[in-house]
C-alpha positions, -999 to +999 in steps of 0.1 A: -222-078-363-255-073-363-270-040-391-267-018-364-234-021-359-222+003-387-212+034-397-231+059-412-207+057-450-203+021-439-214-009-461-215-044-451-232-075-468-260-096-446-247-126-440-280-142-417-310-132-406-323-145-372-355-116-369-380-145-369-418-142-379-438-115-393-401-093-386-386-119-407-414-120-436-406-078-439-370-076-441-368-103-466-403-082-489-381-050-480-350-076-504-324-079-466-310-119-484-282-132-476-255-119-492-267-080-504-248-053-497-264-023-471-253+011-466-260+030-438-265+074-455-279+084-418-289+088-385-323+106-366-305+126-343-309+101-315-298+075-333-325+058-336-339+053-364-304+048-389-310+053-426-298+025-449-294+018-481-309-011-495-314-021-533-318+011-543-345+022-514-332+043-482-346+022-458-353+032-419-349+009-398-356+009-355-322-013-339-339-034-324-350-047-356-320-049-368-301-070-343-315-104-360-290-085-390-261-102-388-238-090-416-198-083-425-182-054-436-168-047-466 
């Protein structure tokens, strides 16, 4: 499942990054590496972007960027 599949209040562990190029580097700079716990803390009224708690920081990510982040629910 991808990161975009978890709903507010749910947690997951990052399994793998499928993104490439600059987006992969940006996600890694944000701390999204294998084994990182992530929690969805909210979403915009339209549903995109969503806010995620990653290593103590809340980060907003668009759905298209989340498709490259594979997770395992906790």
